PDB file with SEQRES, HELIX, SHEET and CRYST1 records, atoms N, CA, C and O in Angstrom:
SEQRES   1 A   51  MET SER MET ASP PHE ASP ASN LYS VAL VAL GLU LEU ARG          
SEQRES   2 A   51  ASN LEU LYS GLU VAL ASN SER ASN ASP LEU GLY LYS ILE          
SEQRES   3 A   51  GLY GLY THR SER THR ALA ILE THR ALA LYS TYR GLU PRO          
SEQRES   4 A   51  ASN LYS MET THR PRO SER VAL GLU MET GLU LYS ARG              
HELIX    1 AA1 PHE A    5  LYS A   16  1                                  12    
HELIX    2 AA2 SER A   20  GLY A   27  1                                   8    
HELIX    3 AA3 THR A   31  THR A   34  1                                   4    
HELIX    4 AA4 VAL A   46  LYS A   50  1                                   5    
CRYST1    1.000    1.000    1.000  90.00  90.00  90.00 P 1           1          
ATOM      1  N   MET A   1     -49.069 -27.288 -17.520  1.00  0.00           N  
ATOM      2  CA  MET A   1     -47.692 -26.830 -17.558  1.00  0.00           C  
ATOM      3  C   MET A   1     -46.869 -27.656 -16.580  1.00  0.00           C  
ATOM      4  O   MET A   1     -47.283 -27.840 -15.435  1.00  0.00           O  
ATOM      5  N   SER A   2     -45.722 -28.152 -17.001  1.00  0.00           N  
ATOM      6  CA  SER A   2     -44.892 -28.967 -16.120  1.00  0.00           C  
ATOM      7  C   SER A   2     -44.004 -28.078 -15.255  1.00  0.00           C  
ATOM      8  O   SER A   2     -43.576 -27.000 -15.668  1.00  0.00           O  
ATOM      9  N   MET A   3     -43.747 -28.553 -14.071  1.00  0.00           N  
ATOM     10  CA  MET A   3     -42.919 -27.822 -13.134  1.00  0.00           C  
ATOM     11  C   MET A   3     -41.473 -28.240 -13.332  1.00  0.00           C  
ATOM     12  O   MET A   3     -41.176 -29.419 -13.525  1.00  0.00           O  
ATOM     13  N   ASP A   4     -40.573 -27.261 -13.283  1.00  0.00           N  
ATOM     14  CA  ASP A   4     -39.152 -27.576 -13.380  1.00  0.00           C  
ATOM     15  C   ASP A   4     -38.724 -28.415 -12.185  1.00  0.00           C  
ATOM     16  O   ASP A   4     -39.306 -28.320 -11.104  1.00  0.00           O  
ATOM     17  N   PHE A   5     -37.697 -29.239 -12.392  1.00  0.00           N  
ATOM     18  CA  PHE A   5     -37.242 -30.137 -11.341  1.00  0.00           C  
ATOM     19  C   PHE A   5     -36.847 -29.371 -10.083  1.00  0.00           C  
ATOM     20  O   PHE A   5     -37.200 -29.775  -8.975  1.00  0.00           O  
ATOM     21  N   ASP A   6     -36.113 -28.260 -10.247  1.00  0.00           N  
ATOM     22  CA  ASP A   6     -35.657 -27.507  -9.077  1.00  0.00           C  
ATOM     23  C   ASP A   6     -36.823 -26.988  -8.243  1.00  0.00           C  
ATOM     24  O   ASP A   6     -36.768 -27.028  -7.014  1.00  0.00           O  
ATOM     25  N   ASN A   7     -37.863 -26.510  -8.887  1.00  0.00           N  
ATOM     26  CA  ASN A   7     -39.034 -26.019  -8.158  1.00  0.00           C  
ATOM     27  C   ASN A   7     -39.786 -27.166  -7.479  1.00  0.00           C  
ATOM     28  O   ASN A   7     -40.328 -27.002  -6.386  1.00  0.00           O  
ATOM     29  N   LYS A   8     -39.811 -28.313  -8.130  1.00  0.00           N  
ATOM     30  CA  LYS A   8     -40.483 -29.477  -7.558  1.00  0.00           C  
ATOM     31  C   LYS A   8     -39.744 -29.960  -6.307  1.00  0.00           C  
ATOM     32  O   LYS A   8     -40.375 -30.354  -5.326  1.00  0.00           O  
ATOM     33  N   VAL A   9     -38.412 -29.930  -6.341  1.00  0.00           N  
ATOM     34  CA  VAL A   9     -37.626 -30.319  -5.165  1.00  0.00           C  
ATOM     35  C   VAL A   9     -37.958 -29.420  -3.986  1.00  0.00           C  
ATOM     36  O   VAL A   9     -38.191 -29.905  -2.879  1.00  0.00           O  
ATOM     37  N   VAL A  10     -37.983 -28.123  -4.216  1.00  0.00           N  
ATOM     38  CA  VAL A  10     -38.289 -27.171  -3.147  1.00  0.00           C  
ATOM     39  C   VAL A  10     -39.700 -27.420  -2.617  1.00  0.00           C  
ATOM     40  O   VAL A  10     -39.907 -27.467  -1.404  1.00  0.00           O  
ATOM     41  N   GLU A  11     -40.658 -27.577  -3.505  1.00  0.00           N  
ATOM     42  CA  GLU A  11     -42.046 -27.785  -3.092  1.00  0.00           C  
ATOM     43  C   GLU A  11     -42.198 -29.053  -2.249  1.00  0.00           C  
ATOM     44  O   GLU A  11     -42.819 -29.027  -1.186  1.00  0.00           O  
ATOM     45  N   LEU A  12     -41.638 -30.139  -2.719  1.00  0.00           N  
ATOM     46  CA  LEU A  12     -41.762 -31.401  -1.989  1.00  0.00           C  
ATOM     47  C   LEU A  12     -40.991 -31.380  -0.679  1.00  0.00           C  
ATOM     48  O   LEU A  12     -41.454 -31.924   0.324  1.00  0.00           O  
ATOM     49  N   ARG A  13     -39.812 -30.755  -0.681  1.00  0.00           N  
ATOM     50  CA  ARG A  13     -39.028 -30.668   0.546  1.00  0.00           C  
ATOM     51  C   ARG A  13     -39.788 -29.891   1.608  1.00  0.00           C  
ATOM     52  O   ARG A  13     -39.810 -30.286   2.773  1.00  0.00           O  
ATOM     53  N   ASN A  14     -40.405 -28.801   1.216  1.00  0.00           N  
ATOM     54  CA  ASN A  14     -41.204 -27.994   2.149  1.00  0.00           C  
ATOM     55  C   ASN A  14     -42.452 -28.738   2.603  1.00  0.00           C  
ATOM     56  O   ASN A  14     -42.814 -28.690   3.778  1.00  0.00           O  
ATOM     57  N   LEU A  15     -43.101 -29.419   1.683  1.00  0.00           N  
ATOM     58  CA  LEU A  15     -44.308 -30.163   2.002  1.00  0.00           C  
ATOM     59  C   LEU A  15     -44.022 -31.271   3.017  1.00  0.00           C  
ATOM     60  O   LEU A  15     -44.794 -31.477   3.954  1.00  0.00           O  
ATOM     61  N   LYS A  16     -42.928 -31.969   2.826  1.00  0.00           N  
ATOM     62  CA  LYS A  16     -42.562 -33.086   3.700  1.00  0.00           C  
ATOM     63  C   LYS A  16     -41.719 -32.648   4.895  1.00  0.00           C  
ATOM     64  O   LYS A  16     -41.358 -33.465   5.742  1.00  0.00           O  
ATOM     65  N   GLU A  17     -41.409 -31.348   4.958  1.00  0.00           N  
ATOM     66  CA  GLU A  17     -40.577 -30.786   6.036  1.00  0.00           C  
ATOM     67  C   GLU A  17     -39.248 -31.531   6.153  1.00  0.00           C  
ATOM     68  O   GLU A  17     -38.854 -31.976   7.231  1.00  0.00           O  
ATOM     69  N   VAL A  18     -38.574 -31.651   5.015  1.00  0.00           N  
ATOM     70  CA  VAL A  18     -37.283 -32.326   4.938  1.00  0.00           C  
ATOM     71  C   VAL A  18     -36.230 -31.274   4.605  1.00  0.00           C  
ATOM     72  O   VAL A  18     -36.418 -30.473   3.689  1.00  0.00           O  
ATOM     73  N   ASN A  19     -35.120 -31.275   5.346  1.00  0.00           N  
ATOM     74  CA  ASN A  19     -34.045 -30.333   5.022  1.00  0.00           C  
ATOM     75  C   ASN A  19     -33.105 -30.967   3.996  1.00  0.00           C  
ATOM     76  O   ASN A  19     -33.246 -32.141   3.654  1.00  0.00           O  
ATOM     77  N   SER A  20     -32.150 -30.182   3.512  1.00  0.00           N  
ATOM     78  CA  SER A  20     -31.271 -30.693   2.457  1.00  0.00           C  
ATOM     79  C   SER A  20     -30.376 -31.823   2.950  1.00  0.00           C  
ATOM     80  O   SER A  20     -30.021 -32.702   2.165  1.00  0.00           O  
ATOM     81  N   ASN A  21     -30.002 -31.827   4.226  1.00  0.00           N  
ATOM     82  CA  ASN A  21     -29.226 -32.946   4.776  1.00  0.00           C  
ATOM     83  C   ASN A  21     -30.030 -34.235   4.688  1.00  0.00           C  
ATOM     84  O   ASN A  21     -29.525 -35.265   4.241  1.00  0.00           O  
ATOM     85  N   ASP A  22     -31.292 -34.169   5.122  1.00  0.00           N  
ATOM     86  CA  ASP A  22     -32.159 -35.349   5.072  1.00  0.00           C  
ATOM     87  C   ASP A  22     -32.392 -35.802   3.632  1.00  0.00           C  
ATOM     88  O   ASP A  22     -32.419 -37.000   3.348  1.00  0.00           O  
ATOM     89  N   LEU A  23     -32.558 -34.848   2.737  1.00  0.00           N  
ATOM     90  CA  LEU A  23     -32.764 -35.193   1.329  1.00  0.00           C  
ATOM     91  C   LEU A  23     -31.570 -35.961   0.786  1.00  0.00           C  
ATOM     92  O   LEU A  23     -31.740 -36.928   0.043  1.00  0.00           O  
ATOM     93  N   GLY A  24     -30.374 -35.544   1.148  1.00  0.00           N  
ATOM     94  CA  GLY A  24     -29.174 -36.255   0.725  1.00  0.00           C  
ATOM     95  C   GLY A  24     -29.149 -37.677   1.257  1.00  0.00           C  
ATOM     96  O   GLY A  24     -28.789 -38.608   0.537  1.00  0.00           O  
ATOM     97  N   LYS A  25     -29.532 -37.846   2.517  1.00  0.00           N  
ATOM     98  CA  LYS A  25     -29.561 -39.183   3.116  1.00  0.00           C  
ATOM     99  C   LYS A  25     -30.597 -40.067   2.429  1.00  0.00           C  
ATOM    100  O   LYS A  25     -30.337 -41.235   2.142  1.00  0.00           O  
ATOM    101  N   ILE A  26     -31.764 -39.503   2.170  1.00  0.00           N  
ATOM    102  CA  ILE A  26     -32.839 -40.250   1.504  1.00  0.00           C  
ATOM    103  C   ILE A  26     -32.399 -40.678   0.103  1.00  0.00           C  
ATOM    104  O   ILE A  26     -32.652 -41.804  -0.327  1.00  0.00           O  
ATOM    105  N   GLY A  27     -31.745 -39.770  -0.585  1.00  0.00           N  
ATOM    106  CA  GLY A  27     -31.322 -40.052  -1.954  1.00  0.00           C  
ATOM    107  C   GLY A  27     -30.009 -40.796  -2.061  1.00  0.00           C  
ATOM    108  O   GLY A  27     -29.602 -41.194  -3.153  1.00  0.00           O  
ATOM    109  N   GLY A  28     -29.341 -40.987  -0.928  1.00  0.00           N  
ATOM    110  CA  GLY A  28     -28.077 -41.701  -0.952  1.00  0.00           C  
ATOM    111  C   GLY A  28     -26.948 -40.899  -1.563  1.00  0.00           C  
ATOM    112  O   GLY A  28     -26.056 -41.457  -2.201  1.00  0.00           O  
ATOM    113  N   THR A  29     -26.985 -39.593  -1.369  1.00  0.00           N  
ATOM    114  CA  THR A  29     -25.943 -38.725  -1.907  1.00  0.00           C  
ATOM    115  C   THR A  29     -25.592 -37.663  -0.871  1.00  0.00           C  
ATOM    116  O   THR A  29     -26.177 -37.635   0.212  1.00  0.00           O  
ATOM    117  N   SER A  30     -24.666 -36.814  -1.189  1.00  0.00           N  
ATOM    118  CA  SER A  30     -24.228 -35.803  -0.233  1.00  0.00           C  
ATOM    119  C   SER A  30     -25.123 -34.568  -0.274  1.00  0.00           C  
ATOM    120  O   SER A  30     -25.838 -34.322  -1.245  1.00  0.00           O  
ATOM    121  N   THR A  31     -25.057 -33.808   0.804  1.00  0.00           N  
ATOM    122  CA  THR A  31     -25.793 -32.545   0.875  1.00  0.00           C  
ATOM    123  C   THR A  31     -25.298 -31.587  -0.199  1.00  0.00           C  
ATOM    124  O   THR A  31     -26.085 -30.833  -0.774  1.00  0.00           O  
ATOM    125  N   ALA A  32     -24.003 -31.613  -0.471  1.00  0.00           N  
ATOM    126  CA  ALA A  32     -23.426 -30.724  -1.487  1.00  0.00           C  
ATOM    127  C   ALA A  32     -24.047 -30.969  -2.858  1.00  0.00           C  
ATOM    128  O   ALA A  32     -24.291 -30.029  -3.615  1.00  0.00           O  
ATOM    129  N   ILE A  33     -24.297 -32.220  -3.167  1.00  0.00           N  
ATOM    130  CA  ILE A  33     -24.915 -32.550  -4.458  1.00  0.00           C  
ATOM    131  C   ILE A  33     -26.379 -32.132  -4.469  1.00  0.00           C  
ATOM    132  O   ILE A  33     -26.826 -31.478  -5.411  1.00  0.00           O  
ATOM    133  N   THR A  34     -27.128 -32.500  -3.438  1.00  0.00           N  
ATOM    134  CA  THR A  34     -28.557 -32.159  -3.431  1.00  0.00           C  
ATOM    135  C   THR A  34     -28.777 -30.652  -3.368  1.00  0.00           C  
ATOM    136  O   THR A  34     -29.787 -30.155  -3.866  1.00  0.00           O  
ATOM    137  N   ALA A  35     -27.850 -29.922  -2.767  1.00  0.00           N  
ATOM    138  CA  ALA A  35     -27.971 -28.463  -2.693  1.00  0.00           C  
ATOM    139  C   ALA A  35     -27.867 -27.817  -4.069  1.00  0.00           C  
ATOM    140  O   ALA A  35     -28.313 -26.684  -4.250  1.00  0.00           O  
ATOM    141  N   LYS A  36     -27.297 -28.503  -5.024  1.00  0.00           N  
ATOM    142  CA  LYS A  36     -27.177 -27.960  -6.381  1.00  0.00           C  
ATOM    143  C   LYS A  36     -28.450 -28.142  -7.198  1.00  0.00           C  
ATOM    144  O   LYS A  36     -28.595 -27.526  -8.254  1.00  0.00           O  
ATOM    145  N   TYR A  37     -29.372 -28.974  -6.731  1.00  0.00           N  
ATOM    146  CA  TYR A  37     -30.620 -29.195  -7.463  1.00  0.00           C  
ATOM    147  C   TYR A  37     -31.542 -27.985  -7.390  1.00  0.00           C  
ATOM    148  O   TYR A  37     -32.133 -27.594  -8.397  1.00  0.00           O  
ATOM    149  N   GLU A  38     -31.671 -27.390  -6.209  1.00  0.00           N  
ATOM    150  CA  GLU A  38     -32.630 -26.300  -6.038  1.00  0.00           C  
ATOM    151  C   GLU A  38     -32.314 -25.063  -6.866  1.00  0.00           C  
ATOM    152  O   GLU A  38     -33.228 -24.493  -7.461  1.00  0.00           O  
ATOM    153  N   PRO A  39     -31.063 -24.622  -6.932  1.00  0.00           N  
ATOM    154  CA  PRO A  39     -30.800 -23.462  -7.804  1.00  0.00           C  
ATOM    155  C   PRO A  39     -30.607 -23.863  -9.269  1.00  0.00           C  
ATOM    156  O   PRO A  39     -30.187 -23.055 -10.097  1.00  0.00           O  
ATOM    157  N   ASN A  40     -30.922 -25.129  -9.572  1.00  0.00           N  
ATOM    158  CA  ASN A  40     -30.851 -25.658 -10.937  1.00  0.00           C  
ATOM    159  C   ASN A  40     -29.438 -25.626 -11.510  1.00  0.00           C  
ATOM    160  O   ASN A  40     -29.249 -25.419 -12.709  1.00  0.00           O  
ATOM    161  N   LYS A  41     -28.437 -25.834 -10.632  1.00  0.00           N  
ATOM    162  CA  LYS A  41     -27.057 -25.893 -11.089  1.00  0.00           C  
ATOM    163  C   LYS A  41     -26.714 -27.265 -11.643  1.00  0.00           C  
ATOM    164  O   LYS A  41     -25.751 -27.421 -12.394  1.00  0.00           O  
ATOM    165  N   MET A  42     -27.508 -28.255 -11.269  1.00  0.00           N  
ATOM    166  CA  MET A  42     -27.342 -29.589 -11.834  1.00  0.00           C  
ATOM    167  C   MET A  42     -28.645 -30.346 -11.688  1.00  0.00           C  
ATOM    168  O   MET A  42     -29.478 -30.019 -10.842  1.00  0.00           O  
ATOM    169  N   THR A  43     -28.813 -31.353 -12.515  1.00  0.00           N  
ATOM    170  CA  THR A  43     -30.001 -32.198 -12.407  1.00  0.00           C  
ATOM    171  C   THR A  43     -29.546 -33.626 -12.100  1.00  0.00           C  
ATOM    172  O   THR A  43     -28.473 -34.048 -12.532  1.00  0.00           O  
ATOM    173  N   PRO A  44     -30.348 -34.346 -11.371  1.00  0.00           N  
ATOM    174  CA  PRO A  44     -29.959 -35.706 -10.986  1.00  0.00           C  
ATOM    175  C   PRO A  44     -30.101 -36.684 -12.141  1.00  0.00           C  
ATOM    176  O   PRO A  44     -30.759 -36.410 -13.145  1.00  0.00           O  
ATOM    177  N   SER A  45     -29.470 -37.816 -11.967  1.00  0.00           N  
ATOM    178  CA  SER A  45     -29.615 -38.885 -12.954  1.00  0.00           C  
ATOM    179  C   SER A  45     -31.040 -39.447 -12.839  1.00  0.00           C  
ATOM    180  O   SER A  45     -31.748 -39.189 -11.866  1.00  0.00           O  
ATOM    181  N   VAL A  46     -31.427 -40.195 -13.825  1.00  0.00           N  
ATOM    182  CA  VAL A  46     -32.750 -40.816 -13.820  1.00  0.00           C  
ATOM    183  C   VAL A  46     -32.902 -41.719 -12.605  1.00  0.00           C  
ATOM    184  O   VAL A  46     -33.970 -41.763 -11.993  1.00  0.00           O  
ATOM    185  N   GLU A  47     -31.841 -42.438 -12.251  1.00  0.00           N  
ATOM    186  CA  GLU A  47     -31.881 -43.326 -11.089  1.00  0.00           C  
ATOM    187  C   GLU A  47     -32.150 -42.530  -9.806  1.00  0.00           C  
ATOM    188  O   GLU A  47     -32.929 -42.961  -8.955  1.00  0.00           O  
ATOM    189  N   MET A  48     -31.503 -41.370  -9.672  1.00  0.00           N  
ATOM    190  CA  MET A  48     -31.681 -40.541  -8.480  1.00  0.00           C  
ATOM    191  C   MET A  48     -33.099 -39.980  -8.435  1.00  0.00           C  
ATOM    192  O   MET A  48     -33.701 -39.916  -7.363  1.00  0.00           O  
ATOM    193  N   GLU A  49     -33.633 -39.578  -9.566  1.00  0.00           N  
ATOM    194  CA  GLU A  49     -34.986 -39.033  -9.592  1.00  0.00           C  
ATOM    195  C   GLU A  49     -36.012 -40.057  -9.130  1.00  0.00           C  
ATOM    196  O   GLU A  49     -37.034 -39.691  -8.549  1.00  0.00           O  
ATOM    197  N   LYS A  50     -35.754 -41.326  -9.380  1.00  0.00           N  
ATOM    198  CA  LYS A  50     -36.697 -42.375  -8.982  1.00  0.00           C  
ATOM    199  C   LYS A  50     -36.723 -42.591  -7.476  1.00  0.00           C  
ATOM    200  O   LYS A  50     -37.714 -43.088  -6.941  1.00  0.00           O  
ATOM    201  N   ARG A  51     -35.642 -42.223  -6.782  1.00  0.00           N  
ATOM    202  CA  ARG A  51     -35.591 -42.401  -5.328  1.00  0.00           C  
ATOM    203  C   ARG A  51     -36.519 -41.415  -4.683  1.00  0.00           C  
ATOM    204  O   ARG A  51     -36.636 -41.387  -3.458  1.00  0.00           O  
TER     205      ARG A  51                                                      
END                                                                             
């Protein structure tokens, strides 16, 4: 069974002990955008997912 993107973001963020601010910096986007991934309000582009 595949994991939804939002759940995978939460799992990896917790595993790597990265907060949403750091995730935004790593992905080259704002915290406001990355904060929308976890509640599944938006999904990233393919380019962003590769980062």
